C-alpha positions as CSV (number, residue, x, y, z in Angstrom):
1,M,0.0,0.0,0.0
2,R,1.3,3.4,-0.9
3,R,0.0,6.5,0.8
4,R,0.8,9.3,-1.6
5,R,-0.3,12.9,-1.5
6,V,-4.1,13.2,-2.1
7,F,-4.5,16.9,-1.5
8,L,-3.8,18.4,-5.0
9,Q,-4.3,21.9,-6.2
10,Q,-7.5,22.2,-8.1
11,M,-5.8,23.4,-11.2
12,G,-2.2,23.2,-12.4
13,A,-1.0,20.1,-10.5
14,A,1.1,17.9,-12.8
15,G,-1.0,15.3,-14.5
16,V,-4.2,16.4,-12.8
17,H,-7.1,17.9,-14.9
18,V,-10.3,19.1,-13.4
19,A,-13.2,19.9,-15.7
20,A,-15.1,23.1,-15.0
21,G,-18.4,22.6,-13.2
22,W,-17.6,19.2,-11.8
23,A,-18.1,18.9,-8.1
24,C,-15.1,18.5,-5.8
25,G,-14.8,17.6,-2.2
26,S,-13.9,20.3,0.4
27,G,-10.4,20.6,1.8
28,P,-7.9,23.2,2.9
29,A,-8.2,26.6,1.3
30,G,-7.4,26.5,-2.4
31,K,-7.1,22.7,-2.3
32,T,-9.3,19.7,-3.4
33,Q,-9.5,16.6,-1.3
34,S,-9.4,13.8,-3.7
35,V,-8.2,10.3,-4.5
36,K,-6.4,9.5,-7.7
37,L,-6.6,5.9,-9.1
38,F,-4.8,4.0,-11.8
39,L,-7.2,1.6,-13.6
40,C,-6.8,-0.5,-16.7
41,G,-8.5,-3.4,-18.3
42,D,-7.2,-6.9,-18.8
43,V,-3.6,-7.7,-17.8
44,M,-2.8,-11.1,-19.2
45,T,0.6,-12.1,-17.9
46,G,0.2,-15.8,-18.6
47,R,0.9,-17.9,-21.7
48,G,3.3,-16.1,-24.0
49,I,4.2,-13.3,-21.6
50,D,5.0,-15.9,-18.9
51,Q,7.4,-17.6,-21.3
52,I,9.7,-14.5,-21.5
53,L,9.8,-13.9,-17.7
54,G,12.3,-15.2,-15.2
55,Q,10.6,-18.6,-14.5
56,P,8.5,-19.8,-17.4
57,S,5.7,-22.3,-16.8
58,E,5.6,-25.6,-18.7
59,P,4.7,-24.3,-22.2
60,G,2.1,-27.0,-23.1
61,I,-1.4,-25.6,-23.8
62,Y,-4.6,-27.1,-25.3
63,E,-5.7,-24.8,-28.0
64,D,-7.0,-26.1,-31.4
65,Y,-4.1,-24.8,-33.5
66,V,-1.4,-23.9,-31.0
67,K,0.1,-26.5,-28.5
68,S,2.9,-24.4,-27.0
69,A,2.8,-21.0,-25.3
70,R,6.2,-20.4,-26.9
71,D,4.4,-20.0,-30.2
72,Y,2.9,-16.8,-29.1
73,V,6.3,-15.4,-28.5
74,R,7.4,-16.5,-32.0
75,F,4.3,-14.9,-33.6
76,A,5.1,-11.6,-31.9
77,E,8.7,-11.7,-32.9
78,Q,7.8,-12.4,-36.5
79,R,5.7,-9.2,-36.4
80,N,7.9,-6.8,-34.5
81,G,11.3,-8.3,-33.8
82,P,13.3,-10.0,-31.0
83,I,11.9,-10.3,-27.4
84,P,14.3,-11.0,-24.6
85,R,14.1,-14.2,-22.5
86,R,14.3,-14.3,-18.7
87,A,13.4,-10.6,-18.9
88,E,13.5,-8.4,-15.8
89,P,10.1,-8.3,-13.9
90,S,9.6,-4.6,-15.0
91,Y,10.3,-5.3,-18.7
92,I,6.7,-5.8,-19.7
93,W,5.5,-2.4,-18.3
94,G,8.1,-0.5,-20.3
95,E,7.2,3.2,-20.5
96,A,4.0,2.8,-18.5
97,L,6.2,2.8,-15.3
98,A,7.4,6.4,-16.1
99,E,3.7,7.4,-16.5
100,L,2.8,5.9,-13.2
101,D,5.6,7.7,-11.5
102,R,4.5,11.0,-13.1
103,A,0.8,10.5,-12.3
104,Q,1.4,9.3,-8.7
105,P,-1.9,7.5,-8.3
106,D,-2.9,6.7,-4.7
107,L,-3.9,3.1,-5.8
108,R,-3.1,0.9,-8.8
109,I,-5.9,-1.5,-9.7
110,I,-5.9,-4.0,-12.6
111,N,-8.1,-6.9,-13.9
112,L,-5.6,-9.8,-13.7
113,E,-6.7,-12.3,-16.3
114,T,-4.6,-15.3,-15.6
115,S,-4.1,-18.0,-13.0
116,I,-0.8,-17.9,-11.0
117,T,0.0,-21.6,-10.4
118,T,2.0,-24.7,-11.3
119,S,-1.2,-26.7,-11.5
120,A,-1.5,-29.1,-14.4
121,A,-5.2,-29.5,-14.1
122,A,-6.3,-27.5,-17.1
123,E,-10.0,-26.8,-17.5
124,A,-11.4,-28.2,-20.7
125,K,-12.2,-24.8,-22.2
126,G,-9.6,-24.5,-25.0
127,I,-7.7,-21.4,-23.9
128,N,-5.8,-21.6,-20.6
129,Y,-3.7,-18.8,-19.1
130,R,-1.1,-19.6,-16.5
131,M,1.8,-17.6,-15.0
132,H,4.4,-19.3,-12.8
133,P,4.2,-18.1,-9.2
134,A,7.8,-16.9,-9.2
135,N,6.8,-14.4,-11.9
136,V,4.4,-12.5,-9.5
137,T,7.3,-10.1,-9.3
138,C,6.1,-8.6,-12.6
139,L,3.1,-7.3,-10.6
140,T,5.0,-6.0,-7.6
141,A,7.5,-4.3,-10.0
142,A,4.6,-2.1,-11.1
143,G,3.4,-1.5,-7.5
144,I,0.0,-3.1,-8.1
145,D,-2.2,-2.7,-5.1
146,C,-5.2,-4.7,-6.1
147,C,-6.0,-7.5,-8.7
148,V,-9.6,-8.0,-9.7
149,L,-10.1,-11.8,-10.2
150,A,-13.8,-12.1,-11.2
151,N,-13.1,-13.0,-14.8
152,N,-13.1,-15.9,-17.3
153,H,-9.5,-17.0,-16.9
154,V,-8.7,-17.1,-13.2
155,L,-9.8,-20.7,-12.9
156,D,-8.2,-21.9,-16.2
157,W,-6.2,-24.4,-14.2
158,G,-8.9,-25.5,-11.8
159,R,-9.9,-24.6,-8.3
160,A,-6.4,-25.6,-7.2
161,G,-5.0,-23.0,-9.6
162,L,-7.3,-20.3,-8.1
163,T,-6.3,-21.3,-4.6
164,D,-2.6,-20.9,-5.6
165,T,-3.4,-17.5,-7.2
166,L,-5.0,-16.2,-4.0
167,R,-2.1,-17.4,-1.9
168,V,0.6,-16.0,-4.2
169,L,-1.0,-12.6,-4.4
170,R,-1.6,-12.6,-0.6
171,D,2.1,-13.4,0.0
172,A,3.1,-10.6,-2.4
173,K,0.9,-8.2,-0.4
174,I,-1.4,-7.6,-3.3
175,Q,-5.1,-7.4,-2.4
176,T,-7.8,-9.2,-4.4
177,A,-11.4,-8.8,-5.2
178,G,-14.0,-11.0,-6.9
179,A,-12.8,-14.5,-6.0
180,G,-12.1,-16.4,-2.9
181,A,-12.0,-19.7,-1.0
182,G,-15.8,-19.5,-0.6
183,L,-18.7,-17.2,-1.5
184,D,-18.2,-14.9,1.6
185,E,-14.6,-14.3,0.7
186,A,-15.4,-13.8,-3.0
187,R,-17.9,-11.1,-2.1
188,L,-15.6,-9.2,0.2
189,P,-14.1,-6.0,-1.1
190,A,-10.4,-5.2,-1.2
191,A,-10.1,-2.5,1.4
192,M,-7.2,-0.1,1.0
193,D,-6.4,2.9,3.2
194,V,-6.1,6.4,1.8
195,R,-6.0,9.6,3.6
196,G,-9.4,10.3,5.1
197,G,-10.9,6.9,4.5
198,R,-10.6,3.8,2.4
199,V,-11.1,2.7,-1.2
200,L,-13.3,-0.5,-1.3
201,V,-13.0,-2.5,-4.6
202,Y,-15.9,-4.9,-5.2
203,A,-15.9,-7.2,-8.2
204,V,-18.4,-9.5,-10.0
205,G,-18.4,-11.5,-13.2
206,G,-21.4,-11.6,-15.4
207,P,-23.0,-14.3,-17.6
208,D,-22.0,-12.9,-21.0
209,C,-18.2,-12.8,-20.9
210,G,-17.3,-16.5,-20.9
211,I,-17.2,-17.3,-17.2
212,P,-18.6,-20.8,-16.8
213,P,-21.4,-20.7,-14.2
214,A,-19.8,-23.7,-12.5
215,W,-16.9,-21.4,-11.5
216,A,-19.2,-19.5,-9.1
217,A,-18.0,-19.6,-5.5
218,G,-20.0,-21.8,-3.2
219,E,-20.4,-21.7,0.5
220,D,-17.1,-23.6,1.0
221,T,-16.1,-23.9,-2.7
222,P,-13.4,-21.7,-4.2
223,G,-14.6,-19.6,-7.1
224,V,-15.5,-16.2,-8.5
225,N,-18.2,-13.8,-7.4
226,Y,-20.6,-14.6,-10.3
227,I,-23.9,-13.1,-11.0
228,D,-26.3,-14.8,-13.5
229,G,-27.9,-11.6,-14.8
230,Y,-27.9,-7.8,-14.7
231,T,-31.1,-7.5,-12.8
232,T,-32.6,-4.9,-10.4
233,A,-32.4,-7.6,-7.7
234,S,-28.7,-8.2,-8.3
235,A,-28.0,-4.5,-8.3
236,T,-30.0,-4.0,-5.1
237,S,-28.2,-6.9,-3.4
238,I,-24.8,-5.5,-4.3
239,T,-25.7,-1.9,-3.3
240,E,-27.0,-3.1,0.1
241,R,-23.8,-4.9,0.8
242,I,-21.7,-1.9,-0.1
243,L,-23.8,0.4,2.1
244,Q,-23.5,-2.0,5.0
245,E,-19.7,-2.0,4.7
246,K,-19.0,1.6,3.7
247,R,-17.7,3.9,6.5
248,P,-17.8,7.7,6.4
249,G,-15.1,8.9,4.0
250,D,-14.9,5.6,2.0
251,L,-15.1,5.4,-1.7
252,A,-16.5,2.3,-3.5
253,I,-15.3,1.0,-6.9
254,M,-17.5,-1.6,-8.6
255,S,-15.4,-3.7,-11.0
256,I,-17.4,-5.8,-13.5
257,H,-16.3,-8.4,-16.1
258,W,-19.0,-8.4,-18.7
259,G,-19.8,-8.4,-22.4
260,A,-18.3,-9.6,-25.6
261,N,-14.7,-9.3,-26.7
262,W,-15.3,-7.2,-29.8
263,G,-17.7,-4.4,-30.7
264,Y,-18.6,-0.9,-29.4
265,R,-22.3,-1.5,-28.6
266,I,-23.1,-1.1,-25.0
267,P,-26.0,-3.4,-24.0
268,G,-28.9,-1.6,-22.5
269,A,-28.7,-4.1,-19.6
270,H,-25.2,-3.0,-18.8
271,Q,-26.0,0.7,-18.8
272,E,-29.1,0.2,-16.6
273,F,-27.2,-2.1,-14.2
274,A,-24.3,0.4,-13.8
275,R,-26.7,3.3,-13.2
276,L,-28.6,1.3,-10.6
277,L,-25.4,0.7,-8.7
278,I,-24.8,4.4,-8.6
279,D,-28.5,5.3,-7.9
280,G,-28.5,3.2,-4.8
281,G,-25.7,5.3,-3.3
282,G,-23.2,2.4,-3.3
283,A,-20.8,2.6,-6.3
284,D,-18.7,5.8,-6.8
285,L,-17.2,4.4,-10.0
286,V,-18.0,1.5,-12.3
287,H,-14.9,-0.2,-13.8
288,G,-16.0,-2.4,-16.7
289,H,-13.8,-4.8,-18.6
290,S,-13.7,-7.9,-20.9
291,S,-13.7,-6.2,-24.3
292,H,-10.4,-6.5,-26.1
293,H,-10.5,-2.8,-27.0
294,A,-11.5,0.4,-25.2
295,K,-15.2,1.3,-25.4
296,G,-17.2,4.5,-24.7
297,M,-17.8,5.8,-21.2
298,E,-20.2,8.1,-19.5
299,L,-20.7,10.4,-16.5
300,Y,-23.8,9.6,-14.6
301,R,-24.8,11.8,-11.7
302,E,-21.2,13.1,-11.9
303,K,-19.8,9.6,-11.4
304,L,-17.7,7.7,-14.0
305,I,-18.8,4.5,-15.8
306,L,-16.1,2.8,-17.8
307,Y,-18.0,0.2,-19.9
308,G,-14.9,-1.4,-21.4
309,C,-11.3,-0.6,-20.5
310,G,-9.9,-2.9,-23.2
311,D,-6.8,-5.1,-23.0
312,F,-3.7,-3.5,-21.4
313,L,-1.1,-6.3,-21.5
314,S,-1.5,-9.4,-23.6
315,D,0.4,-11.8,-25.9
316,Y,-1.9,-11.1,-28.8
317,E,0.7,-9.0,-30.6
318,G,1.3,-11.5,-33.5
319,I,-2.3,-12.6,-34.0
320,E,-4.3,-11.2,-36.9
321,G,-7.9,-10.3,-37.0
322,Y,-10.2,-7.4,-35.7
323,E,-7.5,-4.8,-36.5
324,Q,-10.2,-2.2,-37.0
325,F,-10.8,-2.1,-33.2
326,R,-7.1,-1.4,-32.4
327,G,-6.9,-3.8,-29.6
328,D,-3.1,-3.1,-29.6
329,L,-3.8,0.2,-27.9
330,G,-3.9,0.0,-24.2
331,V,-5.3,2.8,-22.0
332,M,-4.1,4.0,-18.6
333,Y,-7.1,5.6,-16.8
334,F,-6.3,8.1,-14.1
335,P,-9.7,9.1,-12.6
336,E,-9.6,11.5,-9.7
337,L,-12.5,11.2,-7.2
338,A,-13.6,14.0,-4.9
339,A,-13.8,12.8,-1.3
340,P,-16.2,12.0,0.3
341,S,-18.7,12.5,-2.5
342,G,-17.1,10.1,-5.0
343,K,-17.9,12.5,-7.8
344,L,-15.5,12.7,-10.7
345,A,-13.1,15.6,-10.3
346,G,-11.1,14.8,-13.4
347,L,-10.0,12.1,-15.8
348,R,-6.7,11.8,-17.7
349,M,-5.8,8.9,-19.9
350,E,-2.5,7.9,-21.3
351,V,-2.4,5.8,-24.5
352,M,0.1,2.9,-24.7
353,Q,0.9,0.2,-27.3
354,V,2.3,-3.3,-26.9
355,R,5.4,-4.0,-28.9
356,Q,7.7,-6.9,-28.2
357,F,5.5,-7.7,-25.2
358,R,6.4,-4.3,-23.7
359,L,4.3,-1.2,-23.3
360,R,5.4,2.0,-25.0
361,R,3.8,5.4,-25.5
362,A,1.5,5.3,-28.6
363,A,2.4,7.4,-31.6
364,P,0.5,10.7,-32.1
365,R,-1.6,9.3,-34.9
366,D,-2.7,6.5,-32.7
367,R,-3.6,8.8,-29.9
368,E,-5.7,10.9,-32.3
369,W,-7.4,7.7,-33.6
370,L,-8.4,6.8,-30.0
371,R,-9.6,10.4,-29.3
372,E,-11.8,10.2,-32.3
373,M,-13.2,6.8,-31.3
374,F,-14.0,8.0,-27.8
375,N,-15.8,11.1,-29.2
376,R,-17.7,9.0,-31.7
377,E,-18.9,6.6,-29.1
378,G,-19.4,9.4,-26.5
379,R,-22.0,11.2,-28.6
380,L,-24.8,9.0,-27.2
381,L,-23.2,8.9,-23.8
382,G,-22.6,12.7,-23.4
383,T,-18.8,12.6,-23.1
384,R,-16.2,14.4,-25.1
385,F,-12.4,14.2,-25.1
386,T,-9.5,16.5,-25.9
387,L,-5.9,15.7,-26.8
388,E,-3.4,17.6,-24.7
389,P,-0.1,19.0,-25.9
390,D,1.8,16.2,-24.1
391,G,-0.3,13.5,-25.8
392,G,-2.6,12.7,-22.9
393,L,-6.4,12.5,-23.3
394,R,-8.7,14.4,-21.1
395,L,-12.4,14.1,-20.4
396,G,-14.3,17.4,-20.6
């Protein structure tokens, strides 16, 4: 846990952007009391990426056309050139580390889409992500505070693999949300201290993103916090739980794995569900993921809904198909939440691109492409974005 400065000047602080008219929490004269987060979508450090880290897993996999995780390294090298083996833990983060240092978020939260295990009990699902436990250092190298686990890959190597994942992350002092040794644990939020309160991260996985219903946590059965529909009853149940656990000064993040891999359409059920979570006074930000590319977002009651954060780190670099969606572009989201209201005080985004299994700052033309996409998709959602002189994107 890092406790960085959370009192920032309303205007002019490095990397902080406050849109005119947005509500901000009260603080010392001339200051805004706020919490800045780093959020991103899917971080897939298994399979091909695992093969280039310090302790690769056994490479055998069970896909229809590829039988070795090393092939994904080969595909990427054929596209963009040599990739080091036994790479340093920080290698994969590349230039994203400098951006994290510059932005100084209070907390760093990712959706970790892999099992961390040596288990050989692969689920019969065709695609199985696994990272060797020794390679958890690639997460600590980036200072990750919380891994969301309610997704469709965390049990790729069985319940034993999930149990290993929870243990490895706990030993690395990384908190988890959305999975556990039983249902009660899977429902518990990650609770992380910040000045003036806590940030609570809740996580659920939905029925439309490839999570097998059998992966749902049982009373004494390891699994994910699975919901079988985006219903009013589900939203009410989640909101009631949040309100029971929230203390004065706390902020609540609702992380949801939902929807298809490709396409910009936001299902009406997703929008209604996200809004219900905010309407009930529970969620202060909705962190959606599963799509392989970034999707539109909206401000609802001055609170941020990210419908699809896109892939951030993956081994898809050498795979062809769906290029029109630009899944190679990863987005670093830096929302700043006013405390204690939870209203969005500002949002800056940094655009990255994976090359040779390493993140680098995207080229100006790629940043412009992403800005145009966000504005196109934002027309129906009431959001608009500008490109700043330093290449960052800003909402408002």
